[in-house]
A tleap script that builds the chain and sets N, CA, C and O, in Angstrom:
source leaprc.protein.ff14SB
mol = sequence {
  NMET LEU ALA ALA THR GLU PRO LEU ALA LEU
  ASP LYS GLU ALA LEU THR ALA CYS LEU ASP
  SER ARG ALA THR GLU PRO GLU VAL THR GLN
  SER ILE ALA GLU ALA THR GLU LEU GLY VAL
  PRO GLY THR PRO THR ILE PHE VAL ASN GLY
  ARG LYS LEU PRO SER PRO SER THR ALA VAL
  LEU LYS SER ALA ILE ASP PHE GLU LEU GLN
  ARG LYS THR ARG GLY LEU ILE PRO ASP CYS
  ASN CYS GLY ASP THR ALA ASN PRO LYS PRO
  CHIE
}
set mol.1.N position { 0.829 -1.191 0.000 }
set mol.1.CA position { 0.000 0.000 0.000 }
set mol.1.C position { 0.876 1.259 0.000 }
set mol.1.O position { 0.539 2.256 -0.638 }
set mol.2.N position { 1.958 1.206 0.692 }
set mol.2.CA position { 2.826 2.384 0.745 }
set mol.2.C position { 3.374 2.732 -0.636 }
set mol.2.O position { 3.588 3.906 -0.941 }
set mol.3.N position { 3.601 1.717 -1.472 }
set mol.3.CA position { 4.118 1.974 -2.818 }
set mol.3.C position { 3.131 2.827 -3.624 }
set mol.3.O position { 3.546 3.631 -4.459 }
set mol.4.N position { 1.847 2.657 -3.379 }
set mol.4.CA position { 0.823 3.420 -4.102 }
set mol.4.C position { 0.870 4.899 -3.742 }
set mol.4.O position { 0.350 5.733 -4.483 }
set mol.5.N position { 1.485 5.231 -2.615 }
set mol.5.CA position { 1.548 6.629 -2.182 }
set mol.5.C position { 2.802 7.341 -2.682 }
set mol.5.O position { 2.969 8.537 -2.446 }
set mol.6.N position { 3.675 6.625 -3.364 }
set mol.6.CA position { 4.937 7.207 -3.855 }
set mol.6.C position { 4.736 8.534 -4.602 }
set mol.6.O position { 5.423 9.509 -4.298 }
set mol.7.N position { 3.811 8.594 -5.573 }
set mol.7.CA position { 3.659 9.854 -6.326 }
set mol.7.C position { 3.205 11.029 -5.461 }
set mol.7.O position { 3.328 12.182 -5.875 }
set mol.8.N position { 2.686 10.753 -4.277 }
set mol.8.CA position { 2.174 11.816 -3.407 }
set mol.8.C position { 3.246 12.415 -2.509 }
set mol.8.O position { 3.014 13.433 -1.857 }
set mol.9.N position { 4.402 11.796 -2.471 }
set mol.9.CA position { 5.518 12.258 -1.646 }
set mol.9.C position { 5.108 12.454 -0.184 }
set mol.9.O position { 5.433 13.470 0.430 }
set mol.10.N position { 4.398 11.481 0.358 }
set mol.10.CA position { 3.979 11.544 1.759 }
set mol.10.C position { 5.126 11.135 2.680 }
set mol.10.O position { 6.058 10.450 2.260 }
set mol.11.N position { 5.048 11.556 3.919 }
set mol.11.CA position { 6.000 11.146 4.948 }
set mol.11.C position { 5.690 9.695 5.299 }
set mol.11.O position { 4.700 9.422 5.979 }
set mol.12.N position { 6.522 8.761 4.843 }
set mol.12.CA position { 6.246 7.327 5.024 }
set mol.12.C position { 6.203 6.926 6.491 }
set mol.12.O position { 5.388 6.091 6.884 }
set mol.13.N position { 7.071 7.514 7.298 }
set mol.13.CA position { 7.069 7.200 8.728 }
set mol.13.C position { 5.757 7.616 9.378 }
set mol.13.O position { 5.160 6.850 10.134 }
set mol.14.N position { 5.315 8.825 9.082 }
set mol.14.CA position { 4.059 9.325 9.663 }
set mol.14.C position { 2.873 8.495 9.165 }
set mol.14.O position { 1.964 8.186 9.936 }
set mol.15.N position { 2.883 8.138 7.894 }
set mol.15.CA position { 1.797 7.334 7.342 }
set mol.15.C position { 1.768 5.952 7.976 }
set mol.15.O position { 0.701 5.455 8.335 }
set mol.16.N position { 2.922 5.337 8.115 }
set mol.16.CA position { 3.001 4.016 8.743 }
set mol.16.C position { 2.515 4.084 10.187 }
set mol.16.O position { 1.775 3.207 10.631 }
set mol.17.N position { 2.923 5.114 10.921 }
set mol.17.CA position { 2.484 5.275 12.313 }
set mol.17.C position { 0.966 5.444 12.379 }
set mol.17.O position { 0.307 4.890 13.258 }
set mol.18.N position { 0.433 6.202 11.454 }
set mol.18.CA position { -1.016 6.419 11.417 }
set mol.18.C position { -1.744 5.111 11.122 }
set mol.18.O position { -2.730 4.782 11.781 }
set mol.19.N position { -1.259 4.372 10.137 }
set mol.19.CA position { -1.890 3.102 9.781 }
set mol.19.C position { -1.795 2.081 10.915 }
set mol.19.O position { -2.723 1.298 11.120 }
set mol.20.N position { -0.689 2.084 11.648 }
set mol.20.CA position { -0.493 1.143 12.748 }
set mol.20.C position { -1.274 1.542 14.001 }
set mol.20.O position { -1.547 0.700 14.856 }
set mol.21.N position { -1.630 2.806 14.111 }
set mol.21.CA position { -2.362 3.298 15.278 }
set mol.21.C position { -3.802 2.771 15.250 }
set mol.21.O position { -4.390 2.578 14.187 }
set mol.22.N position { -4.334 2.552 16.414 }
set mol.22.CA position { -5.721 2.099 16.508 }
set mol.22.C position { -6.617 3.242 17.030 }
set mol.22.O position { -7.728 2.998 17.501 }
set mol.23.N position { -6.135 4.460 16.943 }
set mol.23.CA position { -6.851 5.610 17.498 }
set mol.23.C position { -8.222 5.800 16.868 }
set mol.23.O position { -9.163 6.212 17.548 }
set mol.24.N position { -8.348 5.509 15.592 }
set mol.24.CA position { -9.633 5.728 14.921 }
set mol.24.C position { -10.463 4.447 14.790 }
set mol.24.O position { -11.514 4.445 14.148 }
set mol.25.N position { -9.985 3.360 15.400 }
set mol.25.CA position { -10.694 2.080 15.270 }
set mol.25.C position { -12.160 2.152 15.707 }
set mol.25.O position { -13.014 1.630 14.990 }
set mol.26.N position { -12.499 2.772 16.849 }
set mol.26.CA position { -13.919 2.837 17.231 }
set mol.26.C position { -14.779 3.567 16.187 }
set mol.26.O position { -15.905 3.158 15.904 }
set mol.27.N position { -14.237 4.638 15.628 }
set mol.27.CA position { -14.973 5.394 14.616 }
set mol.27.C position { -15.174 4.556 13.351 }
set mol.27.O position { -16.254 4.562 12.762 }
set mol.28.N position { -14.139 3.845 12.946 }
set mol.28.CA position { -14.222 2.994 11.762 }
set mol.28.C position { -15.218 1.860 12.001 }
set mol.28.O position { -16.027 1.547 11.127 }
set mol.29.N position { -15.161 1.251 13.174 }
set mol.29.CA position { -16.093 0.168 13.521 }
set mol.29.C position { -17.528 0.666 13.484 }
set mol.29.O position { -18.409 -0.027 12.976 }
set mol.30.N position { -17.774 1.858 14.015 }
set mol.30.CA position { -19.117 2.444 13.997 }
set mol.30.C position { -19.570 2.711 12.561 }
set mol.30.O position { -20.726 2.460 12.221 }
set mol.31.N position { -18.680 3.211 11.727 }
set mol.31.CA position { -19.022 3.482 10.328 }
set mol.31.C position { -19.374 2.201 9.588 }
set mol.31.O position { -20.308 2.179 8.787 }
set mol.32.N position { -18.628 1.136 9.854 }
set mol.32.CA position { -18.905 -0.150 9.213 }
set mol.32.C position { -20.260 -0.683 9.664 }
set mol.32.O position { -21.026 -1.197 8.849 }
set mol.33.N position { -20.561 -0.565 10.951 }
set mol.33.CA position { -21.848 -1.025 11.475 }
set mol.33.C position { -22.997 -0.241 10.840 }
set mol.33.O position { -24.011 -0.822 10.452 }
set mol.34.N position { -22.839 1.063 10.736 }
set mol.34.CA position { -23.873 1.902 10.126 }
set mol.34.C position { -24.053 1.541 8.651 }
set mol.34.O position { -25.182 1.444 8.170 }
set mol.35.N position { -22.966 1.345 7.946 }
set mol.35.CA position { -23.035 0.979 6.530 }
set mol.35.C position { -23.747 -0.356 6.358 }
set mol.35.O position { -24.567 -0.512 5.453 }
set mol.36.N position { -23.443 -1.306 7.209 }
set mol.36.CA position { -24.096 -2.620 7.150 }
set mol.36.C position { -25.592 -2.482 7.385 }
set mol.36.O position { -26.396 -3.091 6.679 }
set mol.37.N position { -25.964 -1.679 8.378 }
set mol.37.CA position { -27.374 -1.456 8.698 }
set mol.37.C position { -28.120 -0.810 7.528 }
set mol.37.O position { -29.289 -1.114 7.289 }
set mol.38.N position { -27.445 0.077 6.803 }
set mol.38.CA position { -28.063 0.769 5.670 }
set mol.38.C position { -27.998 -0.031 4.376 }
set mol.38.O position { -28.542 0.394 3.356 }
set mol.39.N position { -27.341 -1.178 4.408 }
set mol.39.CA position { -27.229 -1.996 3.213 }
set mol.39.C position { -26.195 -1.489 2.218 }
set mol.39.O position { -26.314 -1.721 1.014 }
set mol.40.N position { -25.188 -0.801 2.723 }
set mol.40.CA position { -24.134 -0.280 1.862 }
set mol.40.C position { -23.126 -1.393 1.594 }
set mol.40.O position { -22.458 -1.865 2.514 }
set mol.41.N position { -23.016 -1.815 0.324 }
set mol.41.CA position { -22.109 -2.915 0.004 }
set mol.41.C position { -20.645 -2.487 -0.119 }
set mol.41.O position { -19.751 -3.325 -0.005 }
set mol.42.N position { -20.391 -1.208 -0.347 }
set mol.42.CA position { -19.029 -0.723 -0.524 }
set mol.42.C position { -19.065 0.710 -1.001 }
set mol.42.O position { -20.087 1.389 -0.900 }
set mol.43.N position { -17.943 1.161 -1.518 }
set mol.43.CA position { -17.896 2.525 -2.024 }
set mol.43.C position { -17.678 2.493 -3.521 }
set mol.43.O position { -17.009 1.578 -4.003 }
set mol.44.N position { -18.188 3.412 -4.264 }
set mol.44.CA position { -19.059 4.473 -3.756 }
set mol.44.C position { -20.508 3.993 -3.658 }
set mol.44.O position { -20.990 3.268 -4.527 }
set mol.45.N position { -21.178 4.397 -2.615 }
set mol.45.CA position { -22.619 4.214 -2.458 }
set mol.45.C position { -23.177 5.599 -2.163 }
set mol.45.O position { -22.697 6.294 -1.268 }
set mol.46.N position { -24.187 5.990 -2.918 }
set mol.46.CA position { -24.706 7.350 -2.803 }
set mol.46.C position { -26.159 7.318 -2.350 }
set mol.46.O position { -26.970 6.536 -2.845 }
set mol.47.N position { -26.464 8.199 -1.385 }
set mol.47.CA position { -27.834 8.382 -0.908 }
set mol.47.C position { -28.268 9.809 -1.256 }
set mol.47.O position { -27.480 10.749 -1.151 }
set mol.48.N position { -29.518 9.957 -1.667 }
set mol.48.CA position { -30.110 11.276 -1.891 }
set mol.48.C position { -31.407 11.293 -1.089 }
set mol.48.O position { -32.325 10.518 -1.356 }
set mol.49.N position { -31.469 12.178 -0.112 }
set mol.49.CA position { -32.631 12.283 0.776 }
set mol.49.C position { -33.012 10.932 1.386 }
set mol.49.O position { -34.191 10.590 1.474 }
set mol.50.N position { -32.008 10.177 1.802 }
set mol.50.CA position { -32.259 8.910 2.479 }
set mol.50.C position { -32.506 7.737 1.554 }
set mol.50.O position { -32.723 6.621 2.026 }
set mol.51.N position { -32.478 7.955 0.275 }
set mol.51.CA position { -32.703 6.872 -0.686 }
set mol.51.C position { -31.367 6.439 -1.283 }
set mol.51.O position { -30.603 7.252 -1.802 }
set mol.52.N position { -31.107 5.131 -1.194 }
set mol.52.CA position { -29.871 4.603 -1.772 }
set mol.52.C position { -30.062 4.485 -3.276 }
set mol.52.O position { -31.033 3.894 -3.747 }
set mol.53.N position { -29.130 5.053 -4.016 }
set mol.53.CA position { -29.206 4.991 -5.471 }
set mol.53.C position { -28.751 3.613 -5.945 }
set mol.53.O position { -27.871 3.004 -5.337 }
set mol.54.N position { -29.356 3.119 -7.039 }
set mol.54.CA position { -28.999 1.785 -7.523 }
set mol.54.C position { -27.599 1.710 -8.125 }
set mol.54.O position { -27.015 0.630 -8.212 }
set mol.55.N position { -27.062 2.849 -8.539 }
set mol.55.CA position { -25.695 2.876 -9.065 }
set mol.55.C position { -25.118 4.266 -8.824 }
set mol.55.O position { -25.864 5.230 -8.656 }
set mol.56.N position { -23.790 4.369 -8.805 }
set mol.56.CA position { -23.178 5.677 -8.570 }
set mol.56.C position { -22.980 6.497 -9.842 }
set mol.56.O position { -22.164 7.418 -9.860 }
set mol.57.N position { -23.710 6.178 -10.895 }
set mol.57.CA position { -23.496 6.894 -12.154 }
set mol.57.C position { -24.001 8.331 -12.078 }
set mol.57.O position { -24.898 8.650 -11.298 }
set mol.58.N position { -23.417 9.173 -12.889 }
set mol.58.CA position { -23.814 10.577 -12.945 }
set mol.58.C position { -25.261 10.712 -13.385 }
set mol.58.O position { -25.988 11.552 -12.855 }
set mol.59.N position { -25.693 9.903 -14.341 }
set mol.59.CA position { -27.071 9.973 -14.845 }
set mol.59.C position { -28.074 9.627 -13.741 }
set mol.59.O position { -29.098 10.297 -13.601 }
set mol.60.N position { -27.783 8.589 -12.964 }
set mol.60.CA position { -28.686 8.189 -11.881 }
set mol.60.C position { -28.713 9.264 -10.801 }
set mol.60.O position { -29.778 9.586 -10.274 }
set mol.61.N position { -27.556 9.819 -10.469 }
set mol.61.CA position { -27.491 10.878 -9.461 }
set mol.61.C position { -28.278 12.100 -9.912 }
set mol.61.O position { -29.044 12.664 -9.131 }
set mol.62.N position { -28.100 12.516 -11.156 }
set mol.62.CA position { -28.832 13.668 -11.682 }
set mol.62.C position { -30.337 13.417 -11.642 }
set mol.62.O position { -31.104 14.295 -11.246 }
set mol.63.N position { -30.758 12.231 -12.047 }
set mol.63.CA position { -32.180 11.886 -12.037 }
set mol.63.C position { -32.751 11.942 -10.616 }
set mol.63.O position { -33.847 12.460 -10.406 }
set mol.64.N position { -32.006 11.408 -9.645 }
set mol.64.CA position { -32.468 11.416 -8.249 }
set mol.64.C position { -32.576 12.833 -7.715 }
set mol.64.O position { -33.536 13.162 -7.019 }
set mol.65.N position { -31.608 13.669 -8.033 }
set mol.65.CA position { -31.639 15.063 -7.575 }
set mol.65.C position { -32.798 15.805 -8.227 }
set mol.65.O position { -33.513 16.549 -7.556 }
set mol.66.N position { -32.989 15.612 -9.524 }
set mol.66.CA position { -34.112 16.251 -10.220 }
set mol.66.C position { -35.445 15.824 -9.608 }
set mol.66.O position { -36.340 16.648 -9.418 }
set mol.67.N position { -35.572 14.532 -9.300 }
set mol.67.CA position { -36.794 14.015 -8.691 }
set mol.67.C position { -37.052 14.692 -7.344 }
set mol.67.O position { -38.174 15.112 -7.061 }
set mol.68.N position { -36.018 14.795 -6.520 }
set mol.68.CA position { -36.171 15.422 -5.205 }
set mol.68.C position { -36.485 16.914 -5.325 }
set mol.68.O position { -37.264 17.449 -4.537 }
set mol.69.N position { -35.890 17.575 -6.295 }
set mol.69.CA position { -36.202 18.996 -6.506 }
set mol.69.C position { -37.653 19.176 -6.931 }
set mol.69.O position { -38.309 20.124 -6.498 }
set mol.70.N position { -38.162 18.282 -7.769 }
set mol.70.CA position { -39.569 18.346 -8.176 }
set mol.70.C position { -40.477 18.111 -6.978 }
set mol.70.O position { -41.499 18.782 -6.830 }
set mol.71.N position { -40.107 17.154 -6.117 }
set mol.71.CA position { -40.906 16.886 -4.911 }
set mol.71.C position { -40.947 18.134 -4.030 }
set mol.71.O position { -41.999 18.488 -3.497 }
set mol.72.N position { -39.816 18.790 -3.882 }
set mol.72.CA position { -39.758 19.994 -3.052 }
set mol.72.C position { -40.619 21.096 -3.661 }
set mol.72.O position { -41.363 21.772 -2.950 }
set mol.73.N position { -40.518 21.275 -4.972 }
set mol.73.CA position { -41.298 22.296 -5.672 }
set mol.73.C position { -42.800 22.061 -5.495 }
set mol.73.O position { -43.574 23.010 -5.372 }
set mol.74.N position { -43.200 20.801 -5.484 }
set mol.74.CA position { -44.627 20.469 -5.331 }
set mol.74.C position { -45.061 20.465 -3.867 }
set mol.74.O position { -46.230 20.219 -3.570 }
set mol.75.N position { -44.130 20.735 -2.952 }
set mol.75.CA position { -44.491 20.801 -1.536 }
set mol.75.C position { -44.618 19.448 -0.872 }
set mol.75.O position { -45.332 19.315 0.121 }
set mol.76.N position { -43.941 18.441 -1.397 }
set mol.76.CA position { -43.987 17.110 -0.794 }
set mol.76.C position { -42.806 16.949 0.138 }
set mol.76.O position { -41.717 17.459 -0.126 }
set mol.77.N position { -43.025 16.242 1.221 }
set mol.77.CA position { -41.946 16.025 2.173 }
set mol.77.C position { -41.240 14.714 1.853 }
set mol.77.O position { -41.855 13.810 1.286 }
set mol.78.N position { -39.968 14.591 2.201 }
set mol.78.CA position { -39.273 13.312 1.997 }
set mol.78.C position { -39.960 12.221 2.796 }
set mol.78.O position { -40.323 12.425 3.954 }
set mol.79.N position { -40.136 11.073 2.183 }
set mol.79.CA position { -40.813 9.973 2.856 }
set mol.79.C position { -39.878 8.803 3.113 }
set mol.79.O position { -40.322 7.660 3.220 }
set mol.80.N position { -38.589 9.086 3.212 }
set mol.80.CA position { -37.603 8.010 3.337 }
set mol.80.C position { -37.767 7.215 4.627 }
set mol.80.O position { -37.294 6.081 4.698 }
set mol.81.N position { -38.418 7.763 5.648 }
set mol.81.CA position { -38.564 7.027 6.898 }
set mol.81.C position { -39.752 6.078 6.893 }
set mol.81.O position { -39.797 5.139 7.688 }
set mol.82.N position { -40.721 6.312 6.001 }
set mol.82.CA position { -41.881 5.428 6.001 }
set mol.82.C position { -41.761 4.328 4.961 }
set mol.82.O position { -42.476 3.329 5.040 }
set mol.83.N position { -40.886 4.486 4.002 }
set mol.83.CA position { -40.654 3.450 3.012 }
set mol.83.C position { -41.648 3.416 1.873 }
set mol.83.O position { -41.500 2.579 0.983 }
set mol.84.N position { -42.653 4.277 1.846 }
set mol.84.CA position { -43.669 4.270 0.804 }
set mol.84.C position { -43.309 5.321 -0.241 }
set mol.84.O position { -43.845 6.429 -0.217 }
set mol.85.N position { -42.409 4.980 -1.153 }
set mol.85.CA position { -41.951 5.955 -2.136 }
set mol.85.C position { -42.977 6.183 -3.238 }
set mol.85.O position { -42.887 7.172 -3.965 }
set mol.86.N position { -43.949 5.286 -3.377 }
set mol.86.CA position { -44.963 5.438 -4.414 }
set mol.86.C position { -46.026 6.480 -4.032 }
set mol.86.O position { -46.680 7.054 -4.902 }
set mol.87.N position { -46.189 6.714 -2.733 }
set mol.87.CA position { -47.219 7.634 -2.269 }
set mol.87.C position { -46.657 8.657 -1.297 }
set mol.87.O position { -46.914 8.578 -0.096 }
set mol.88.N position { -45.891 9.620 -1.806 }
set mol.88.CA position { -45.344 10.637 -0.894 }
set mol.88.C position { -46.451 11.447 -0.239 }
set mol.88.O position { -47.493 11.698 -0.845 }
set mol.89.N position { -46.221 11.849 0.988 }
set mol.89.CA position { -47.218 12.601 1.735 }
set mol.89.C position { -47.056 14.098 1.472 }
set mol.89.O position { -45.932 14.598 1.429 }
set mol.90.N position { -48.175 14.822 1.294 }
set mol.90.CA position { -48.072 16.273 1.099 }
set mol.90.C position { -47.568 16.949 2.358 }
set mol.90.O position { -47.765 16.448 3.465 }
set mol.91.N position { -46.922 18.082 2.185 }
set mol.91.CA position { -46.374 18.868 3.285 }
set mol.91.C position { -47.477 19.446 4.124 }
set mol.91.O position { -47.208 20.142 5.103 }
savepdb mol mol.pdb
quit
């Protein structure tokens, strides 16, 4: 892994010390647990207003953002907590 950082001219000693340190382990463990709970298989995984996108493509992201902007314009509230995406509730 250190070889991959060669072009970045990083301080190898500091990087190795950081990688060997367990200081951020609780935070990483919590992030992994949260990702598992949300059904995140890996990176990149993108959510828009609580909805997991089926792919990280630019076209899908643009479509999701446009959809949410239309919902906002029509005065609809995000319904990501109820799971009924077919019948959004009016504001």
